[in-house]
Biopython code that builds the backbone (N, CA, C, O; Angstrom):
import numpy as np
from Bio.PDB.StructureBuilder import StructureBuilder

atoms = [
    (1, "MET", "N", (15.153, 18.690, -32.143)),
    (1, "MET", "CA", (14.268, 18.267, -31.079)),
    (1, "MET", "C", (13.113, 17.467, -31.679)),
    (1, "MET", "O", (12.655, 17.756, -32.784)),
    (2, "ALA", "N", (12.662, 16.492, -30.963)),
    (2, "ALA", "CA", (11.586, 15.629, -31.459)),
    (2, "ALA", "C", (10.282, 16.404, -31.577)),
    (2, "ALA", "O", (9.984, 17.301, -30.789)),
    (3, "GLU", "N", (9.524, 16.025, -32.584)),
    (3, "GLU", "CA", (8.232, 16.674, -32.780)),
    (3, "GLU", "C", (7.236, 16.168, -31.751)),
    (3, "GLU", "O", (7.228, 14.990, -31.393)),
    (4, "ARG", "N", (6.414, 17.066, -31.293)),
    (4, "ARG", "CA", (5.380, 16.693, -30.327)),
    (4, "ARG", "C", (4.147, 16.212, -31.057)),
    (4, "ARG", "O", (3.744, 16.755, -32.086)),
    (5, "ARG", "N", (3.566, 15.180, -30.491)),
    (5, "ARG", "CA", (2.305, 14.687, -31.049)),
    (5, "ARG", "C", (1.166, 15.548, -30.519)),
    (5, "ARG", "O", (1.231, 16.051, -29.397)),
    (6, "PRO", "N", (0.136, 15.714, -31.319)),
    (6, "PRO", "CA", (-1.025, 16.458, -30.800)),
    (6, "PRO", "C", (-1.721, 15.646, -29.708)),
    (6, "PRO", "O", (-1.697, 14.416, -29.719)),
    (7, "LYS", "N", (-2.343, 16.360, -28.766)),
    (7, "LYS", "CA", (-3.055, 15.678, -27.690)),
    (7, "LYS", "C", (-4.173, 14.821, -28.253)),
    (7, "LYS", "O", (-4.880, 15.209, -29.183)),
    (8, "ARG", "N", (-4.309, 13.653, -27.664)),
    (8, "ARG", "CA", (-5.352, 12.728, -28.095)),
    (8, "ARG", "C", (-6.687, 13.182, -27.498)),
    (8, "ARG", "O", (-6.776, 13.485, -26.308)),
    (9, "ILE", "N", (-7.689, 13.224, -28.316)),
    (9, "ILE", "CA", (-9.024, 13.583, -27.843)),
    (9, "ILE", "C", (-9.705, 12.309, -27.357)),
    (9, "ILE", "O", (-9.906, 11.364, -28.120)),
    (10, "ARG", "N", (-10.053, 12.302, -26.079)),
    (10, "ARG", "CA", (-10.658, 11.120, -25.464)),
    (10, "ARG", "C", (-12.183, 11.226, -25.493)),
    (10, "ARG", "O", (-12.748, 12.319, -25.499)),
    (11, "SER", "N", (-12.817, 10.084, -25.511)),
    (11, "SER", "CA", (-14.277, 10.064, -25.517)),
    (11, "SER", "C", (-14.807, 10.308, -24.106)),
    (11, "SER", "O", (-14.076, 10.188, -23.123)),
    (12, "VAL", "N", (-16.061, 10.644, -24.028)),
    (12, "VAL", "CA", (-16.719, 10.857, -22.744)),
    (12, "VAL", "C", (-16.742, 9.554, -21.956)),
    (12, "VAL", "O", (-16.554, 9.553, -20.740)),
    (13, "GLU", "N", (-16.974, 8.448, -22.650)),
    (13, "GLU", "CA", (-17.004, 7.142, -21.989)),
    (13, "GLU", "C", (-15.655, 6.835, -21.339)),
    (13, "GLU", "O", (-15.595, 6.318, -20.223)),
    (14, "TYR", "N", (-14.579, 7.159, -22.048)),
    (14, "TYR", "CA", (-13.240, 6.932, -21.514)),
    (14, "TYR", "C", (-13.040, 7.752, -20.235)),
    (14, "TYR", "O", (-12.509, 7.251, -19.244)),
    (15, "GLY", "N", (-13.463, 8.999, -20.268)),
    (15, "GLY", "CA", (-13.322, 9.872, -19.102)),
    (15, "GLY", "C", (-14.081, 9.352, -17.899)),
    (15, "GLY", "O", (-13.573, 9.379, -16.778)),
    (16, "LEU", "N", (-15.303, 8.875, -18.129)),
    (16, "LEU", "CA", (-16.103, 8.336, -17.028)),
    (16, "LEU", "C", (-15.489, 7.057, -16.468)),
    (16, "LEU", "O", (-15.471, 6.839, -15.256)),
    (17, "LYS", "N", (-14.990, 6.222, -17.366)),
    (17, "LYS", "CA", (-14.358, 4.974, -16.936)),
    (17, "LYS", "C", (-13.106, 5.267, -16.106)),
    (17, "LYS", "O", (-12.881, 4.647, -15.066)),
    (18, "LYS", "N", (-12.299, 6.213, -16.574)),
    (18, "LYS", "CA", (-11.075, 6.585, -15.862)),
    (18, "LYS", "C", (-11.409, 7.175, -14.494)),
    (18, "LYS", "O", (-10.735, 6.877, -13.509)),
    (19, "LYS", "N", (-12.430, 7.994, -14.432)),
    (19, "LYS", "CA", (-12.831, 8.589, -13.160)),
    (19, "LYS", "C", (-13.255, 7.500, -12.175)),
    (19, "LYS", "O", (-12.932, 7.574, -10.989)),
    (20, "GLY", "N", (-13.973, 6.497, -12.662)),
    (20, "GLY", "CA", (-14.376, 5.376, -11.814)),
    (20, "GLY", "C", (-13.183, 4.599, -11.291)),
    (20, "GLY", "O", (-13.151, 4.219, -10.120)),
    (21, "TYR", "N", (-12.190, 4.357, -12.161)),
    (21, "TYR", "CA", (-10.971, 3.656, -11.736)),
    (21, "TYR", "C", (-10.223, 4.469, -10.682)),
    (21, "TYR", "O", (-9.745, 3.919, -9.690)),
    (22, "ASP", "N", (-10.126, 5.773, -10.900)),
    (22, "ASP", "CA", (-9.420, 6.639, -9.957)),
    (22, "ASP", "C", (-10.107, 6.653, -8.594)),
    (22, "ASP", "O", (-9.437, 6.635, -7.562)),
    (23, "GLN", "N", (-11.436, 6.684, -8.586)),
    (23, "GLN", "CA", (-12.169, 6.671, -7.320)),
    (23, "GLN", "C", (-11.983, 5.348, -6.592)),
    (23, "GLN", "O", (-11.811, 5.331, -5.373)),
    (24, "ALA", "N", (-12.016, 4.248, -7.320)),
    (24, "ALA", "CA", (-11.826, 2.933, -6.704)),
    (24, "ALA", "C", (-10.420, 2.813, -6.124)),
    (24, "ALA", "O", (-10.245, 2.284, -5.027)),
    (25, "ARG", "N", (-9.433, 3.296, -6.845)),
    (25, "ARG", "CA", (-8.053, 3.247, -6.358)),
    (25, "ARG", "C", (-7.889, 4.130, -5.121)),
    (25, "ARG", "O", (-7.146, 3.784, -4.203)),
    (26, "GLY", "N", (-8.571, 5.252, -5.098)),
    (26, "GLY", "CA", (-8.486, 6.166, -3.959)),
    (26, "GLY", "C", (-9.053, 5.587, -2.679)),
    (26, "GLY", "O", (-8.648, 5.992, -1.589)),
    (27, "LYS", "N", (-9.981, 4.650, -2.787)),
    (27, "LYS", "CA", (-10.592, 4.055, -1.599)),
    (27, "LYS", "C", (-9.639, 3.143, -0.845)),
    (27, "LYS", "O", (-9.839, 2.901, 0.345)),
    (28, "CYS", "N", (-8.608, 2.632, -1.504)),
    (28, "CYS", "CA", (-7.683, 1.711, -0.837)),
    (28, "CYS", "C", (-6.365, 2.389, -0.478)),
    (28, "CYS", "O", (-5.431, 1.717, -0.040)),
    (29, "ARG", "N", (-6.271, 3.673, -0.649)),
    (29, "ARG", "CA", (-5.045, 4.391, -0.322)),
    (29, "ARG", "C", (-4.999, 4.720, 1.162)),
    (29, "ARG", "O", (-6.023, 4.948, 1.806)),
    (30, "VAL", "N", (-3.780, 4.736, 1.682)),
    (30, "VAL", "CA", (-3.553, 5.075, 3.081)),
    (30, "VAL", "C", (-2.519, 6.189, 3.117)),
    (30, "VAL", "O", (-1.461, 6.079, 2.498)),
    (31, "ASN", "N", (-2.820, 7.257, 3.838)),
    (31, "ASN", "CA", (-1.880, 8.357, 3.978)),
    (31, "ASN", "C", (-1.004, 8.090, 5.195)),
    (31, "ASN", "O", (-1.498, 8.081, 6.322)),
    (32, "ILE", "N", (0.295, 7.871, 4.979)),
    (32, "ILE", "CA", (1.196, 7.582, 6.092)),
    (32, "ILE", "C", (2.024, 8.803, 6.482)),
    (32, "ILE", "O", (2.926, 8.710, 7.314)),
    (33, "GLY", "N", (1.713, 9.939, 5.880)),
    (33, "GLY", "CA", (2.301, 11.215, 6.279)),
    (33, "GLY", "C", (3.815, 11.228, 6.323)),
    (33, "GLY", "O", (4.480, 10.919, 5.334)),
    (34, "GLU", "N", (4.358, 11.593, 7.486)),
    (34, "GLU", "CA", (5.799, 11.749, 7.656)),
    (34, "GLU", "C", (6.560, 10.437, 7.507)),
    (34, "GLU", "O", (7.766, 10.454, 7.261)),
    (35, "ALA", "N", (5.887, 9.313, 7.649)),
    (35, "ALA", "CA", (6.547, 8.007, 7.567)),
    (35, "ALA", "C", (6.798, 7.569, 6.127)),
    (35, "ALA", "O", (7.386, 6.512, 5.900)),
    (36, "PHE", "N", (6.362, 8.361, 5.157)),
    (36, "PHE", "CA", (6.466, 7.958, 3.758)),
    (36, "PHE", "C", (7.900, 7.643, 3.348)),
    (36, "PHE", "O", (8.146, 6.609, 2.727)),
    (37, "GLN", "N", (8.845, 8.509, 3.680)),
    (37, "GLN", "CA", (10.235, 8.281, 3.270)),
    (37, "GLN", "C", (10.809, 7.044, 3.954)),
    (37, "GLN", "O", (11.545, 6.277, 3.333)),
    (38, "ARG", "N", (10.478, 6.846, 5.223)),
    (38, "ARG", "CA", (10.940, 5.645, 5.924)),
    (38, "ARG", "C", (10.365, 4.393, 5.278)),
    (38, "ARG", "O", (11.049, 3.378, 5.155)),
    (39, "TRP", "N", (9.101, 4.472, 4.864)),
    (39, "TRP", "CA", (8.438, 3.349, 4.190)),
    (39, "TRP", "C", (9.184, 2.988, 2.906)),
    (39, "TRP", "O", (9.470, 1.818, 2.653)),
    (40, "ARG", "N", (9.497, 4.003, 2.100)),
    (40, "ARG", "CA", (10.216, 3.781, 0.839)),
    (40, "ARG", "C", (11.616, 3.222, 1.094)),
    (40, "ARG", "O", (12.077, 2.334, 0.376)),
    (41, "ASP", "N", (12.288, 3.746, 2.120)),
    (41, "ASP", "CA", (13.628, 3.254, 2.454)),
    (41, "ASP", "C", (13.576, 1.791, 2.870)),
    (41, "ASP", "O", (14.430, 1.000, 2.469)),
    (42, "LEU", "N", (12.579, 1.427, 3.670)),
    (42, "LEU", "CA", (12.433, 0.041, 4.108)),
    (42, "LEU", "C", (12.138, -0.866, 2.920)),
    (42, "LEU", "O", (12.697, -1.958, 2.813)),
    (43, "ARG", "N", (11.268, -0.420, 2.036)),
    (43, "ARG", "CA", (10.930, -1.210, 0.847)),
    (43, "ARG", "C", (12.177, -1.480, 0.010)),
    (43, "ARG", "O", (12.381, -2.592, -0.477)),
    (44, "GLU", "N", (12.998, -0.460, -0.150)),
    (44, "GLU", "CA", (14.229, -0.617, -0.923)),
    (44, "GLU", "C", (15.220, -1.525, -0.190)),
    (44, "GLU", "O", (15.848, -2.385, -0.807)),
    (45, "LEU", "N", (15.358, -1.337, 1.117)),
    (45, "LEU", "CA", (16.284, -2.142, 1.917)),
    (45, "LEU", "C", (15.928, -3.626, 1.865)),
    (45, "LEU", "O", (16.812, -4.478, 1.777)),
    (46, "LEU", "N", (14.637, -3.931, 1.919)),
    (46, "LEU", "CA", (14.174, -5.317, 1.893)),
    (46, "LEU", "C", (14.126, -5.890, 0.478)),
    (46, "LEU", "O", (13.987, -7.100, 0.300)),
    (47, "GLY", "N", (14.240, -5.029, -0.519)),
    (47, "GLY", "CA", (14.200, -5.480, -1.905)),
    (47, "GLY", "C", (12.804, -5.858, -2.360)),
    (47, "GLY", "O", (12.637, -6.723, -3.220)),
    (48, "LEU", "N", (11.804, -5.213, -1.786)),
    (48, "LEU", "CA", (10.418, -5.505, -2.145)),
    (48, "LEU", "C", (9.971, -4.566, -3.253)),
    (48, "LEU", "O", (10.417, -3.421, -3.324)),
    (49, "LYS", "N", (9.092, -5.051, -4.114)),
    (49, "LYS", "CA", (8.632, -4.245, -5.243)),
    (49, "LYS", "C", (7.315, -3.528, -4.957)),
    (49, "LYS", "O", (7.070, -2.440, -5.478)),
    (50, "LEU", "N", (6.469, -4.137, -4.131)),
    (50, "LEU", "CA", (5.133, -3.589, -3.905)),
    (50, "LEU", "C", (4.970, -3.075, -2.480)),
    (50, "LEU", "O", (5.537, -3.625, -1.536)),
    (51, "ASP", "N", (4.187, -2.014, -2.343)),
    (51, "ASP", "CA", (3.864, -1.509, -1.012)),
    (51, "ASP", "C", (3.079, -2.541, -0.215)),
    (51, "ASP", "O", (3.196, -2.607, 1.009)),
    (52, "ALA", "N", (2.282, -3.346, -0.906)),
    (52, "ALA", "CA", (1.519, -4.396, -0.227)),
    (52, "ALA", "C", (2.456, -5.412, 0.421)),
    (52, "ALA", "O", (2.149, -5.950, 1.485)),
    (53, "ASP", "N", (3.591, -5.674, -0.212)),
    (53, "ASP", "CA", (4.574, -6.596, 0.365)),
    (53, "ASP", "C", (5.185, -6.023, 1.641)),
    (53, "ASP", "O", (5.431, -6.759, 2.596)),
    (54, "VAL", "N", (5.430, -4.717, 1.661)),
    (54, "VAL", "CA", (5.958, -4.070, 2.864)),
    (54, "VAL", "C", (4.930, -4.162, 3.986)),
    (54, "VAL", "O", (5.278, -4.458, 5.129)),
    (55, "ALA", "N", (3.672, -3.911, 3.661)),
    (55, "ALA", "CA", (2.614, -3.986, 4.666)),
    (55, "ALA", "C", (2.520, -5.390, 5.255)),
    (55, "ALA", "O", (2.412, -5.545, 6.472)),
    (56, "LEU", "N", (2.560, -6.410, 4.404)),
    (56, "LEU", "CA", (2.508, -7.793, 4.896)),
    (56, "LEU", "C", (3.720, -8.130, 5.751)),
    (56, "LEU", "O", (3.592, -8.796, 6.779)),
    (57, "PHE", "N", (4.892, -7.675, 5.334)),
    (57, "PHE", "CA", (6.101, -7.904, 6.117)),
    (57, "PHE", "C", (5.954, -7.305, 7.514)),
    (57, "PHE", "O", (6.249, -7.962, 8.512)),
    (58, "LEU", "N", (5.497, -6.059, 7.580)),
    (58, "LEU", "CA", (5.361, -5.387, 8.871)),
    (58, "LEU", "C", (4.291, -6.039, 9.740)),
    (58, "LEU", "O", (4.480, -6.170, 10.949)),
    (59, "LEU", "N", (3.177, -6.446, 9.150)),
    (59, "LEU", "CA", (2.133, -7.124, 9.922)),
    (59, "LEU", "C", (2.624, -8.465, 10.454)),
    (59, "LEU", "O", (2.372, -8.809, 11.609)),
    (60, "ASP", "N", (3.321, -9.218, 9.617)),
    (60, "ASP", "CA", (3.865, -10.506, 10.057)),
    (60, "ASP", "C", (4.882, -10.312, 11.170)),
    (60, "ASP", "O", (4.893, -11.055, 12.152)),
    (61, "ARG", "N", (5.724, -9.321, 11.012)),
    (61, "ARG", "CA", (6.747, -9.039, 12.032)),
    (61, "ARG", "C", (6.094, -8.631, 13.346)),
    (61, "ARG", "O", (6.500, -9.081, 14.417)),
    (62, "CYS", "N", (5.096, -7.789, 13.256)),
    (62, "CYS", "CA", (4.391, -7.331, 14.456)),
    (62, "CYS", "C", (3.687, -8.498, 15.142)),
    (62, "CYS", "O", (3.733, -8.611, 16.367)),
    (63, "ALA", "N", (3.044, -9.357, 14.378)),
    (63, "ALA", "CA", (2.351, -10.515, 14.949)),
    (63, "ALA", "C", (3.338, -11.453, 15.626)),
    (63, "ALA", "O", (3.059, -11.975, 16.705)),
    (64, "THR", "N", (4.486, -11.669, 15.001)),
    (64, "THR", "CA", (5.508, -12.536, 15.585)),
    (64, "THR", "C", (6.013, -11.959, 16.900)),
    (64, "THR", "O", (6.161, -12.682, 17.885)),
    (65, "MET", "N", (6.275, -10.667, 16.913)),
    (65, "MET", "CA", (6.757, -10.018, 18.133)),
    (65, "MET", "C", (5.708, -10.089, 19.232)),
    (65, "MET", "O", (6.041, -10.310, 20.396)),
    (66, "PHE", "N", (4.446, -9.903, 18.870)),
    (66, "PHE", "CA", (3.373, -9.940, 19.859)),
    (66, "PHE", "C", (3.257, -11.329, 20.466)),
    (66, "PHE", "O", (3.110, -11.468, 21.680)),
    (67, "HIS", "N", (3.323, -12.354, 19.632)),
    (67, "HIS", "CA", (3.179, -13.728, 20.117)),
    (67, "HIS", "C", (4.338, -14.143, 21.013)),
    (67, "HIS", "O", (4.129, -14.865, 21.988)),
    (68, "THR", "N", (5.541, -13.709, 20.708)),
    (68, "THR", "CA", (6.687, -14.105, 21.525)),
    (68, "THR", "C", (6.774, -13.288, 22.804)),
    (68, "THR", "O", (7.317, -13.762, 23.801)),
    (69, "ALA", "N", (6.248, -12.069, 22.792)),
    (69, "ALA", "CA", (6.369, -11.191, 23.955)),
    (69, "ALA", "C", (5.302, -11.438, 25.006)),
    (69, "ALA", "O", (5.560, -11.248, 26.195)),
    (70, "SER", "N", (4.129, -11.852, 24.608)),
    (70, "SER", "CA", (3.045, -11.955, 25.588)),
    (70, "SER", "C", (2.283, -13.263, 25.430)),
    (70, "SER", "O", (1.279, -13.320, 24.720)),
    (71, "ARG", "N", (2.746, -14.281, 26.072)),
    (71, "ARG", "CA", (2.063, -15.582, 26.039)),
    (71, "ARG", "C", (0.850, -15.596, 26.966)),
    (71, "ARG", "O", (-0.017, -16.460, 26.840)),
    (72, "SER", "N", (0.787, -14.641, 27.899)),
    (72, "SER", "CA", (-0.305, -14.650, 28.873)),
    (72, "SER", "C", (-1.608, -14.082, 28.317)),
    (72, "SER", "O", (-2.677, -14.331, 28.876)),
    (73, "ILE", "N", (-1.534, -13.325, 27.226)),
    (73, "ILE", "CA", (-2.745, -12.745, 26.637)),
    (73, "ILE", "C", (-3.411, -13.808, 25.771)),
    (73, "ILE", "O", (-2.749, -14.468, 24.969)),
    (74, "SER", "N", (-4.710, -13.971, 25.932)),
    (74, "SER", "CA", (-5.407, -15.060, 25.246)),
    (74, "SER", "C", (-5.871, -14.705, 23.835)),
    (74, "SER", "O", (-6.260, -15.591, 23.074)),
    (75, "PHE", "N", (-5.835, -13.428, 23.480)),
    (75, "PHE", "CA", (-6.329, -13.023, 22.163)),
    (75, "PHE", "C", (-5.334, -12.061, 21.525)),
    (75, "PHE", "O", (-4.952, -11.066, 22.141)),
    (76, "CYS", "N", (-4.918, -12.343, 20.319)),
    (76, "CYS", "CA", (-3.975, -11.490, 19.598)),
    (76, "CYS", "C", (-4.761, -10.489, 18.748)),
    (76, "CYS", "O", (-5.479, -10.905, 17.839)),
    (77, "PRO", "N", (-4.650, -9.183, 19.013)),
    (77, "PRO", "CA", (-5.399, -8.199, 18.233)),
    (77, "PRO", "C", (-4.893, -8.043, 16.804)),
    (77, "PRO", "O", (-5.589, -7.473, 15.964)),
    (78, "ILE", "N", (-3.707, -8.533, 16.519)),
    (78, "ILE", "CA", (-3.125, -8.365, 15.190)),
    (78, "ILE", "C", (-3.662, -9.406, 14.219)),
    (78, "ILE", "O", (-4.204, -9.066, 13.167)),
    (79, "CYS", "N", (-3.509, -10.676, 14.579)),
    (79, "CYS", "CA", (-3.969, -11.731, 13.664)),
    (79, "CYS", "C", (-5.281, -12.358, 14.136)),
    (79, "CYS", "O", (-5.815, -13.250, 13.477)),
    (80, "GLN", "N", (-5.793, -11.900, 15.261)),
    (80, "GLN", "CA", (-7.076, -12.318, 15.829)),
    (80, "GLN", "C", (-7.139, -13.814, 16.103)),
    (80, "GLN", "O", (-8.188, -14.442, 15.962)),
    (81, "CYS", "N", (-6.001, -14.373, 16.497)),
    (81, "CYS", "CA", (-6.002, -15.785, 16.857)),
    (81, "CYS", "C", (-6.088, -15.914, 18.376)),
    (81, "CYS", "O", (-5.850, -14.952, 19.106)),
    (82, "LEU", "N", (-6.419, -17.070, 18.825)),
    (82, "LEU", "CA", (-6.510, -17.326, 20.264)),
    (82, "LEU", "C", (-5.222, -17.889, 20.791)),
    (82, "LEU", "O", (-5.112, -18.167, 21.985)),
]
sb = StructureBuilder()
sb.init_structure("model")
sb.init_model(0)
sb.init_chain("A")
sb.init_seg("    ")
for serial, (resi, resn, name, xyz) in enumerate(atoms, 1):
    if name == "N":
        sb.init_residue(resn, " ", resi, " ")
    sb.init_atom(name, np.array(xyz, "f"), 0.0, 1.0, " ", f" {name:<3s}", serial, name[0])
structure = sb.get_structure()
């Protein structure tokens, strides 16, 4: 069996920097709850690599559907166009 390396001792500065990165990343996270597995399945089905790409795909699709379905509404809440 391979030998284990001893744990690396990190500096205090490294810990503070990592904590800051983790907090910043946490601010842009969205909890989609039960839809998580469907989200992953859709991402795989579409062949997308990033969750941001799935979000853009869904927003674009929703905007397209809204525009084709309701020509009488003067303001689109999705893309905020007139």
